[in-house]
Backbone as JSON Lines, residues from 0, in Angstrom:
{"i":0,"aa":"M","n":[100.88,128.24,110.19],"ca":[101.81,127.13,110.23],"c":[102.32,126.82,108.83]}
{"i":1,"aa":"F","n":[101.44,126.94,107.82],"ca":[101.86,126.59,106.46],"c":[102.88,127.59,105.94]}
{"i":2,"aa":"D","n":[102.52,128.85,105.9],"ca":[103.35,129.85,105.27],"c":[104.51,130.27,106.16]}
{"i":3,"aa":"R","n":[104.29,130.32,107.46],"ca":[105.29,130.78,108.39],"c":[106.5,129.86,108.44]}
{"i":4,"aa":"D","n":[106.29,128.55,108.39],"ca":[107.37,127.6,108.51],"c":[107.85,127.08,107.16]}
{"i":5,"aa":"Q","n":[107.47,127.73,106.09],"ca":[107.88,127.25,104.78],"c":[109.41,127.27,104.67]}
{"i":6,"aa":"Q","n":[109.98,126.21,104.18],"ca":[111.42,126.04,103.98],"c":[112.23,126.16,105.28]}
{"i":7,"aa":"R","n":[111.61,126.05,106.42],"ca":[112.33,126.2,107.67],"c":[112.71,124.88,108.3]}
{"i":8,"aa":"V","n":[112.04,123.83,107.93],"ca":[112.36,122.52,108.47],"c":[113.32,121.86,107.5]}
{"i":9,"aa":"Q","n":[114.58,122.35,107.5],"ca":[115.6,121.84,106.59],"c":[116.87,121.61,107.37]}
{"i":10,"aa":"V","n":[117.77,120.84,106.8],"ca":[119.01,120.53,107.5],"c":[120.12,120.25,106.49]}
{"i":11,"aa":"C","n":[121.33,120.56,106.9],"ca":[122.51,120.24,106.1],"c":[123.09,118.94,106.65]}
{"i":12,"aa":"K","n":[123.68,118.14,105.79],"ca":[124.27,116.88,106.28],"c":[125.41,117.16,107.25]}
{"i":13,"aa":"E","n":[126.16,118.24,107.06],"ca":[127.23,118.63,107.98],"c":[126.65,119.57,109.02]}
{"i":14,"aa":"R","n":[126.74,119.22,110.28],"ca":[126.08,119.99,111.35],"c":[126.9,121.23,111.79]}
{"i":15,"aa":"L","n":[128.12,121.43,111.28],"ca":[128.95,122.53,111.74],"c":[128.71,123.82,110.98]}
{"i":16,"aa":"V","n":[127.83,123.86,110.04],"ca":[127.56,125.07,109.27],"c":[126.39,125.82,109.89]}
{"i":17,"aa":"K","n":[126.24,127.1,109.5],"ca":[125.19,127.93,110.09],"c":[123.99,128.14,109.19]}
{"i":18,"aa":"N","n":[124.2,128.05,107.86],"ca":[123.08,128.29,106.96],"c":[123.27,127.55,105.65]}
{"i":19,"aa":"R","n":[122.33,127.72,104.74],"ca":[122.32,127.01,103.47],"c":[123.51,127.4,102.6]}
{"i":20,"aa":"V","n":[123.87,128.67,102.59],"ca":[124.98,129.14,101.75],"c":[126.28,128.46,102.17]}
{"i":21,"aa":"E","n":[126.54,128.42,103.48],"ca":[127.75,127.76,103.98],"c":[127.74,126.27,103.68]}
{"i":22,"aa":"C","n":[126.57,125.67,103.78],"ca":[126.45,124.24,103.54],"c":[126.8,123.9,102.09]}
{"i":23,"aa":"L","n":[126.23,124.65,101.17],"ca":[126.48,124.37,99.76],"c":[127.88,124.79,99.34]}
{"i":24,"aa":"A","n":[128.45,125.84,99.97],"ca":[129.8,126.28,99.64],"c":[130.85,125.31,100.16]}
{"i":25,"aa":"M","n":[130.51,124.59,101.19],"ca":[131.47,123.65,101.79],"c":[131.87,122.54,100.81]}
{"i":26,"aa":"G","n":[130.96,122.11,99.99],"ca":[131.26,121.09,98.98],"c":[131.21,119.67,99.51]}
{"i":27,"aa":"S","n":[132.13,119.33,100.39],"ca":[132.15,117.97,100.95],"c":[132.84,118.01,102.31]}
{"i":28,"aa":"F","n":[132.71,116.91,103.04],"ca":[133.37,116.78,104.34],"c":[133.71,115.31,104.56]}
{"i":29,"aa":"M","n":[134.6,115.08,105.51],"ca":[135.03,113.72,105.82],"c":[134.21,113.21,107.01]}
{"i":30,"aa":"E","n":[133.71,111.98,106.85],"ca":[132.92,111.36,107.92],"c":[133.62,110.07,108.35]}
{"i":31,"aa":"D","n":[133.63,109.82,109.67],"ca":[134.25,108.61,110.19],"c":[133.37,107.41,109.92]}
{"i":32,"aa":"V","n":[133.99,106.32,109.5],"ca":[133.3,105.04,109.34],"c":[133.7,104.19,110.53]}
{"i":33,"aa":"K","n":[132.71,103.73,111.29],"ca":[132.98,102.98,112.52],"c":[132.53,101.54,112.38]}
{"i":34,"aa":"D","n":[133.22,100.65,113.1],"ca":[132.81,99.25,113.12],"c":[131.73,99.05,114.17]}
{"i":35,"aa":"E","n":[131.34,97.78,114.4],"ca":[130.25,97.51,115.32],"c":[130.59,97.85,116.77]}
{"i":36,"aa":"Y","n":[131.88,98.06,117.08],"ca":[132.29,98.39,118.44],"c":[132.46,99.89,118.63]}
{"i":37,"aa":"G","n":[132.26,100.69,117.58],"ca":[132.4,102.14,117.66],"c":[133.78,102.64,117.36]}
{"i":38,"aa":"K","n":[134.67,101.76,116.96],"ca":[136.05,102.15,116.65],"c":[136.11,102.67,115.22]}
{"i":39,"aa":"V","n":[136.8,103.81,115.03],"ca":[136.93,104.41,113.7],"c":[137.88,103.54,112.88]}
{"i":40,"aa":"I","n":[137.38,103.08,111.73],"ca":[138.21,102.22,110.88],"c":[138.6,102.9,109.57]}
{"i":41,"aa":"A","n":[137.88,103.96,109.2],"ca":[138.2,104.68,107.97],"c":[137.44,105.99,107.95]}
{"i":42,"aa":"Q","n":[137.72,106.78,106.91],"ca":[136.98,108.0,106.68],"c":[136.51,108.0,105.24]}
{"i":43,"aa":"K","n":[135.3,108.55,105.04],"ca":[134.82,108.64,103.67],"c":[134.37,110.07,103.4]}
{"i":44,"aa":"K","n":[134.5,110.45,102.14],"ca":[134.15,111.8,101.73],"c":[132.66,111.84,101.38]}
{"i":45,"aa":"I","n":[131.95,112.8,101.97],"ca":[130.52,112.93,101.74],"c":[130.23,114.31,101.18]}
{"i":46,"aa":"Q","n":[129.44,114.34,100.13],"ca":[129.04,115.6,99.51],"c":[127.98,116.27,100.38]}
{"i":47,"aa":"T","n":[128.14,117.56,100.66],"ca":[127.14,118.26,101.47],"c":[125.89,118.53,100.64]}
{"i":48,"aa":"E","n":[124.76,118.43,101.29],"ca":[123.47,118.69,100.64],"c":[122.59,119.43,101.63]}
{"i":49,"aa":"W","n":[121.74,120.28,101.09],"ca":[120.73,120.95,101.9],"c":[119.46,120.13,101.74]}
{"i":50,"aa":"E","n":[119.09,119.39,102.77],"ca":[118.0,118.42,102.68],"c":[116.7,118.99,103.24]}
{"i":51,"aa":"V","n":[115.62,118.66,102.55],"ca":[114.28,118.99,103.01],"c":[113.63,117.67,103.39]}
{"i":52,"aa":"P","n":[113.18,117.53,104.65],"ca":[112.54,116.26,105.04],"c":[111.28,116.0,104.23]}
{"i":53,"aa":"F","n":[110.9,114.74,104.13],"ca":[109.71,114.37,103.38],"c":[108.46,115.04,103.96]}
{"i":54,"aa":"N","n":[108.36,115.05,105.29],"ca":[107.23,115.7,105.96],"c":[107.64,117.13,106.3]}
{"i":55,"aa":"N","n":[107.13,118.09,105.53],"ca":[107.48,119.48,105.75],"c":[106.25,120.35,105.52]}
{"i":56,"aa":"Y","n":[106.46,121.65,105.5],"ca":[105.35,122.6,105.35],"c":[105.62,123.54,104.17]}
{"i":57,"aa":"D","n":[106.23,123.03,103.1],"ca":[106.61,123.88,101.97],"c":[105.41,124.31,101.13]}
{"i":58,"aa":"N","n":[104.41,123.48,101.01],"ca":[103.2,123.89,100.29],"c":[101.99,123.25,100.96]}
{"i":59,"aa":"I","n":[100.83,123.63,100.53],"ca":[99.59,123.22,101.21],"c":[99.37,121.71,101.12]}
{"i":60,"aa":"F","n":[99.72,121.1,99.99],"ca":[99.47,119.67,99.82],"c":[100.39,118.83,100.71]}
{"i":61,"aa":"V","n":[101.66,119.19,100.74],"ca":[102.6,118.47,101.6],"c":[102.25,118.71,103.07]}
{"i":62,"aa":"S","n":[101.83,119.93,103.38],"ca":[101.42,120.24,104.76],"c":[100.22,119.41,105.18]}
{"i":63,"aa":"M","n":[99.25,119.28,104.29],"ca":[98.07,118.47,104.61],"c":[98.44,117.01,104.83]}
{"i":64,"aa":"M","n":[99.33,116.49,104.0],"ca":[99.79,115.11,104.18],"c":[100.54,114.96,105.51]}
{"i":65,"aa":"T","n":[101.35,115.97,105.85],"ca":[102.08,115.93,107.11],"c":[101.11,115.95,108.28]}
{"i":66,"aa":"F","n":[100.11,116.83,108.24],"ca":[99.14,116.88,109.32],"c":[98.29,115.61,109.38]}
{"i":67,"aa":"F","n":[97.99,115.02,108.23],"ca":[97.25,113.75,108.25],"c":[98.09,112.67,108.91]}
{"i":68,"aa":"E","n":[99.38,112.62,108.58],"ca":[100.26,111.62,109.19],"c":[100.37,111.85,110.69]}
{"i":69,"aa":"I","n":[100.39,113.1,111.12],"ca":[100.42,113.41,112.55],"c":[99.13,112.94,113.2]}
{"i":70,"aa":"S","n":[97.99,113.14,112.54],"ca":[96.71,112.74,113.13],"c":[96.58,111.23,113.25]}
{"i":71,"aa":"T","n":[97.33,110.46,112.45],"ca":[97.32,109.01,112.58],"c":[98.31,108.53,113.63]}
{"i":72,"aa":"L","n":[99.02,109.49,114.23],"ca":[100.02,109.22,115.28],"c":[101.21,108.43,114.75]}
{"i":73,"aa":"E","n":[101.48,108.55,113.47],"ca":[102.6,107.84,112.85],"c":[103.82,108.74,112.85]}
{"i":74,"aa":"M","n":[104.79,108.45,113.69],"ca":[106.06,109.17,113.78],"c":[105.89,110.66,114.04]}
{"i":75,"aa":"W","n":[104.89,111.06,114.78],"ca":[104.65,112.47,115.03],"c":[105.69,113.12,115.93]}
{"i":76,"aa":"P","n":[106.32,112.4,116.87],"ca":[107.32,113.11,117.7],"c":[108.49,113.65,116.89]}
{"i":77,"aa":"G","n":[108.94,112.91,115.88],"ca":[110.04,113.4,115.06],"c":[109.67,114.65,114.29]}
{"i":78,"aa":"M","n":[108.44,114.68,113.77],"ca":[107.98,115.87,113.06],"c":[107.84,117.06,114.02]}
{"i":79,"aa":"M","n":[107.38,116.79,115.24],"ca":[107.25,117.86,116.23],"c":[108.62,118.41,116.6]}
{"i":80,"aa":"Y","n":[109.6,117.54,116.81],"ca":[110.94,118.01,117.17],"c":[111.58,118.79,116.02]}
{"i":81,"aa":"N","n":[111.32,118.39,114.77],"ca":[111.82,119.16,113.63],"c":[111.23,120.56,113.63]}
{"i":82,"aa":"A","n":[109.94,120.68,113.94],"ca":[109.3,121.99,113.99],"c":[109.82,122.81,115.18]}
{"i":83,"aa":"I","n":[110.05,122.17,116.3],"ca":[110.59,122.86,117.48],"c":[111.98,123.39,117.19]}
{"i":84,"aa":"D","n":[112.78,122.63,116.48],"ca":[114.16,123.02,116.17],"c":[114.26,123.99,115.01]}
{"i":85,"aa":"S","n":[113.17,124.29,114.32],"ca":[113.23,125.14,113.13],"c":[113.62,126.57,113.49]}
{"i":86,"aa":"T","n":[114.28,127.22,112.54],"ca":[114.73,128.6,112.7],"c":[114.23,129.4,111.51]}
{"i":87,"aa":"K","n":[114.9,130.54,111.24],"ca":[114.46,131.33,110.1],"c":[114.87,130.64,108.79]}
{"i":88,"aa":"L","n":[114.38,131.16,107.7],"ca":[114.57,130.58,106.37],"c":[116.04,130.4,106.04]}
{"i":89,"aa":"D","n":[116.4,129.21,105.58],"ca":[117.75,128.84,105.14],"c":[118.8,128.83,106.25]}
{"i":90,"aa":"D","n":[118.39,128.68,107.51],"ca":[119.33,128.49,108.6],"c":[119.2,127.06,109.11]}
{"i":91,"aa":"V","n":[120.29,126.56,109.69],"ca":[120.24,125.2,110.23],"c":[119.4,125.19,111.5]}
{"i":92,"aa":"P","n":[118.83,124.06,111.85],"ca":[118.0,123.98,113.06],"c":[118.83,124.21,114.33]}
{"i":93,"aa":"I","n":[118.18,124.8,115.31],"ca":[118.76,124.99,116.64],"c":[117.92,124.19,117.61]}
{"i":94,"aa":"K","n":[118.58,123.34,118.38],"ca":[117.87,122.44,119.28],"c":[116.99,123.24,120.26]}
{"i":95,"aa":"E","n":[115.71,122.83,120.33],"ca":[114.7,123.41,121.21],"c":[114.59,124.93,121.04]}
{"i":96,"aa":"N","n":[114.53,125.36,119.79],"ca":[114.44,126.79,119.47],"c":[113.06,127.37,119.75]}
{"i":97,"aa":"K","n":[112.01,126.6,119.45],"ca":[110.63,127.07,119.63],"c":[109.82,126.02,120.39]}
{"i":98,"aa":"P","n":[109.99,125.9,121.69],"ca":[109.27,124.85,122.43],"c":[107.76,125.03,122.47]}
{"i":99,"aa":"F","n":[107.28,126.25,122.26],"ca":[105.83,126.49,122.3],"c":[105.1,125.8,121.16]}
{"i":100,"aa":"I","n":[105.8,125.43,120.08],"ca":[105.16,124.74,118.95],"c":[104.67,123.36,119.38]}
{"i":101,"aa":"S","n":[105.28,122.8,120.41],"ca":[104.84,121.48,120.88],"c":[103.38,121.52,121.33]}
{"i":102,"aa":"M","n":[102.93,122.65,121.88],"ca":[101.54,122.76,122.3],"c":[100.59,122.72,121.11]}
{"i":103,"aa":"V","n":[101.01,123.3,119.99],"ca":[100.19,123.25,118.77],"c":[100.01,121.8,118.34]}
{"i":104,"aa":"Y","n":[101.09,121.03,118.37],"ca":[101.02,119.62,117.99],"c":[100.15,118.83,118.96]}
{"i":105,"aa":"I","n":[100.31,119.06,120.25],"ca":[99.54,118.32,121.26],"c":[98.05,118.63,121.11]}
{"i":106,"aa":"I","n":[97.71,119.9,120.95],"ca":[96.29,120.27,120.79],"c":[95.74,119.68,119.5]}
{"i":107,"aa":"Y","n":[96.52,119.75,118.42],"ca":[96.07,119.19,117.15],"c":[95.84,117.68,117.27]}
{"i":108,"aa":"I","n":[96.76,116.98,117.89],"ca":[96.63,115.53,118.06],"c":[95.42,115.22,118.93]}
{"i":109,"aa":"F","n":[95.22,115.98,119.98],"ca":[94.08,115.74,120.86],"c":[92.77,115.83,120.08]}
{"i":110,"aa":"F","n":[92.59,116.91,119.33],"ca":[91.33,117.08,118.6],"c":[91.17,116.08,117.47]}
{"i":111,"aa":"T","n":[92.21,115.84,116.7],"ca":[92.04,114.92,115.58],"c":[91.9,113.49,116.04]}
{"i":112,"aa":"T","n":[92.7,113.08,117.0],"ca":[92.67,111.69,117.44],"c":[91.41,111.37,118.21]}
{"i":113,"aa":"F","n":[91.11,112.17,119.2],"ca":[90.01,111.82,120.09],"c":[88.64,112.18,119.55]}
{"i":114,"aa":"F","n":[88.54,113.19,118.72],"ca":[87.23,113.59,118.25],"c":[86.96,113.15,116.81]}
{"i":115,"aa":"I","n":[87.74,113.61,115.91],"ca":[87.47,113.36,114.49],"c":[87.68,111.89,114.13]}
{"i":116,"aa":"M","n":[88.8,111.3,114.54],"ca":[89.06,109.9,114.21],"c":[88.06,108.98,114.89]}
{"i":117,"aa":"N","n":[87.72,109.25,116.14],"ca":[86.73,108.41,116.82],"c":[85.35,108.54,116.18]}
{"i":118,"aa":"L","n":[85.0,109.73,115.74],"ca":[83.74,109.92,115.03],"c":[83.74,109.12,113.73]}
{"i":119,"aa":"F","n":[84.83,109.18,113.01],"ca":[84.97,108.44,111.75],"c":[84.86,106.94,111.99]}
{"i":120,"aa":"I","n":[85.56,106.45,113.0],"ca":[85.55,105.01,113.3],"c":[84.16,104.57,113.78]}
{"i":121,"aa":"S","n":[83.49,105.4,114.57],"ca":[82.17,105.01,115.06],"c":[81.16,104.91,113.92]}
{"i":122,"aa":"V","n":[81.26,105.76,112.9],"ca":[80.37,105.66,111.74],"c":[80.63,104.36,110.99]}
{"i":123,"aa":"I","n":[81.89,104.01,110.83],"ca":[82.23,102.76,110.14],"c":[81.7,101.56,110.91]}
{"i":124,"aa":"V","n":[81.89,101.52,112.22],"ca":[81.42,100.41,113.04],"c":[79.89,100.32,113.0]}
{"i":125,"aa":"D","n":[79.22,101.46,113.04],"ca":[77.76,101.48,112.99],"c":[77.25,100.91,111.67]}
{"i":126,"aa":"K","n":[77.85,101.31,110.57],"ca":[77.44,100.78,109.26],"c":[77.74,99.28,109.16]}
{"i":127,"aa":"F","n":[78.85,98.86,109.73],"ca":[79.21,97.45,109.73],"c":[78.16,96.64,110.5]}
{"i":128,"aa":"N","n":[77.74,97.13,111.65],"ca":[76.72,96.43,112.45],"c":[75.38,96.38,111.72]}
{"i":129,"aa":"E","n":[75.04,97.43,111.0],"ca":[73.81,97.41,110.21],"c":[73.86,96.33,109.14]}
{"i":130,"aa":"E","n":[74.99,96.2,108.49],"ca":[75.15,95.17,107.46],"c":[75.06,93.77,108.06]}
{"i":131,"aa":"I","n":[75.64,93.58,109.21],"ca":[75.57,92.26,109.87],"c":[74.12,91.92,110.19]}
{"i":132,"aa":"K","n":[73.37,92.87,110.71],"ca":[71.96,92.62,111.04],"c":[71.16,92.3,109.78]}
{"i":133,"aa":"K","n":[71.45,92.98,108.69],"ca":[70.74,92.71,107.44],"c":[71.03,91.3,106.94]}
{"i":134,"aa":"R","n":[72.29,90.9,107.05],"ca":[72.68,89.57,106.55],"c":[72.15,88.45,107.44]}
{"i":135,"aa":"Q","n":[72.0,88.71,108.72],"ca":[71.47,87.69,109.63],"c":[69.95,87.65,109.61]}
{"i":136,"aa":"G","n":[69.33,88.64,109.01],"ca":[67.88,88.66,108.93],"c":[67.21,89.19,110.18]}
{"i":137,"aa":"A","n":[67.96,89.74,111.11],"ca":[67.39,90.24,112.35],"c":[66.6,91.52,112.14]}
{"i":138,"aa":"D","n":[66.75,92.15,111.0],"ca":[66.01,93.38,110.72],"c":[64.51,93.13,110.6]}
{"i":139,"aa":"N","n":[64.14,91.97,110.07],"ca":[62.74,91.69,109.77],"c":[61.99,91.05,110.93]}
{"i":140,"aa":"F","n":[62.65,90.78,112.05],"ca":[62.01,90.12,113.18],"c":[61.12,91.11,113.94]}
{"i":141,"aa":"T","n":[60.03,90.56,114.49],"ca":[59.21,91.36,115.4],"c":[59.89,91.37,116.76]}
{"i":142,"aa":"D","n":[59.36,92.15,117.68],"ca":[59.96,92.22,119.02],"c":[59.88,90.89,119.74]}
{"i":143,"aa":"E","n":[58.78,90.14,119.56],"ca":[58.64,88.82,120.19],"c":[59.65,87.84,119.62]}
{"i":144,"aa":"Q","n":[59.86,87.88,118.31],"ca":[60.83,86.97,117.69],"c":[62.25,87.3,118.16]}
{"i":145,"aa":"K","n":[62.57,88.58,118.29],"ca":[63.9,88.97,118.78],"c":[64.09,88.49,120.21]}
{"i":146,"aa":"E","n":[63.06,88.56,121.02],"ca":[63.13,88.08,122.4],"c":[63.32,86.57,122.45]}
{"i":147,"aa":"W","n":[62.63,85.84,121.58],"ca":[62.78,84.39,121.53],"c":[64.21,84.01,121.14]}
{"i":148,"aa":"V","n":[64.78,84.7,120.12],"ca":[66.17,84.43,119.71],"c":[67.13,84.73,120.85]}
{"i":149,"aa":"K","n":[66.87,85.79,121.58],"ca":[67.72,86.15,122.71],"c":[67.68,85.07,123.79]}
{"i":150,"aa":"I","n":[66.49,84.55,124.08],"ca":[66.34,83.49,125.09],"c":[67.03,82.22,124.62]}
{"i":151,"aa":"Q","n":[66.89,81.88,123.35],"ca":[67.54,80.67,122.82],"c":[69.06,80.78,122.92]}
{"i":152,"aa":"R","n":[69.59,81.94,122.65],"ca":[71.05,82.14,122.77],"c":[71.48,82.0,124.23]}
{"i":153,"aa":"L","n":[70.69,82.51,125.16],"ca":[71.02,82.36,126.57],"c":[70.97,80.9,127.0]}
{"i":154,"aa":"L","n":[69.99,80.15,126.5],"ca":[69.89,78.73,126.85],"c":[71.07,77.94,126.33]}
{"i":155,"aa":"V","n":[71.57,78.29,125.17],"ca":[72.72,77.58,124.61],"c":[73.96,77.8,125.47]}
{"i":156,"aa":"H","n":[74.08,78.98,126.03],"ca":[75.28,79.32,126.79],"c":[75.18,79.02,128.28]}
{"i":157,"aa":"T","n":[74.05,78.55,128.76],"ca":[73.93,78.23,130.18],"c":[74.4,76.81,130.43]}
{"i":158,"aa":"N","n":[75.03,76.63,131.56],"ca":[75.49,75.3,131.98],"c":[74.86,74.99,133.33]}
{"i":159,"aa":"P","n":[73.76,74.22,133.33],"ca":[73.11,73.92,134.61],"c":[73.98,73.0,135.47]}
{"i":160,"aa":"K","n":[73.94,73.23,136.77],"ca":[74.68,72.38,137.69],"c":[73.82,71.18,138.04]}
{"i":161,"aa":"I","n":[74.4,70.0,137.95],"ca":[73.69,68.76,138.29],"c":[74.15,68.34,139.68]}
{"i":162,"aa":"I","n":[73.21,68.27,140.59],"ca":[73.51,67.84,141.95],"c":[73.06,66.39,142.09]}
{"i":163,"aa":"P","n":[74.02,65.48,142.24],"ca":[73.65,64.07,142.34],"c":[72.97,63.76,143.69]}
{"i":164,"aa":"V","n":[72.01,62.84,143.66],"ca":[71.27,62.42,144.85],"c":[71.95,61.15,145.4]}
{"i":165,"aa":"E","n":[72.22,61.18,146.68],"ca":[72.87,60.03,147.3],"c":[71.88,58.87,147.39]}
{"i":166,"aa":"P","n":[72.34,57.66,147.03],"ca":[71.45,56.49,147.11],"c":[71.19,56.08,148.57]}
{"i":167,"aa":"I","n":[70.09,55.39,148.75],"ca":[69.69,54.94,150.09],"c":[70.35,53.6,150.43]}
{"i":168,"aa":"N","n":[70.51,52.74,149.45],"ca":[71.12,51.43,149.66],"c":[72.55,51.62,150.15]}
{"i":169,"aa":"C","n":[72.93,50.81,151.16],"ca":[74.24,50.91,151.81],"c":[75.38,50.61,150.82]}
{"i":170,"aa":"F","n":[75.28,49.52,150.04],"ca":[76.31,49.14,149.09],"c":[76.46,50.2,148.0]}
{"i":171,"aa":"R","n":[75.34,50.68,147.5],"ca":[75.36,51.7,146.45],"c":[75.92,53.02,147.0]}
{"i":172,"aa":"L","n":[75.66,53.32,148.26],"ca":[76.16,54.55,148.88],"c":[77.68,54.5,148.97]}
{"i":173,"aa":"Q","n":[78.24,53.33,149.3],"ca":[79.7,53.18,149.37],"c":[80.31,53.36,148.0]}
{"i":174,"aa":"C","n":[79.71,52.78,146.97],"ca":[80.22,52.95,145.6],"c":[80.11,54.41,145.16]}
{"i":175,"aa":"F","n":[79.04,55.04,145.55],"ca":[78.83,56.45,145.22],"c":[79.91,57.33,145.82]}
{"i":176,"aa":"K","n":[80.28,57.06,147.08],"ca":[81.3,57.85,147.76],"c":[82.69,57.6,147.18]}
{"i":177,"aa":"I","n":[82.94,56.38,146.72],"ca":[84.23,56.08,146.1],"c":[84.38,56.85,144.8]}
{"i":178,"aa":"V","n":[83.33,56.86,144.02],"ca":[83.39,57.55,142.72],"c":[83.37,59.03,142.96]}
């Protein structure tokens, strides 16, 4: 993936060219300026450039950063579509040129997200819980003391139901029923 796709995820600002040479030879092109309703209000001259996206596979360090960003699930579909549209060196992208590359991305995301990232997060949560226990002093308790603390916490959170007893006196019974 690193060496094979080097310099292949590139694009020219003008989509009507076929390769880098044509893009740079073109010099500039006119682009429509539209208002908020989509109506063309002017044209402006734009210099053509052969652009390399920030997330690419040109060298090992940029590739590692790109794969790390993919593993965090941050904007990975755009990177996947750029790789799918990639062609040979210095040619413009062709839509859905290599659809099989999507499986590489899906498998990579599956393994990094579900296995490696979850393993990493579980270690952090485990260490965090150990620190909480140390700060609360629960590490030094015996089993009986831990059981007593557990029972006390349960007692604090229980809400017993109070069932009122009806009075025997007739007058008091009427007041009881009114209330």
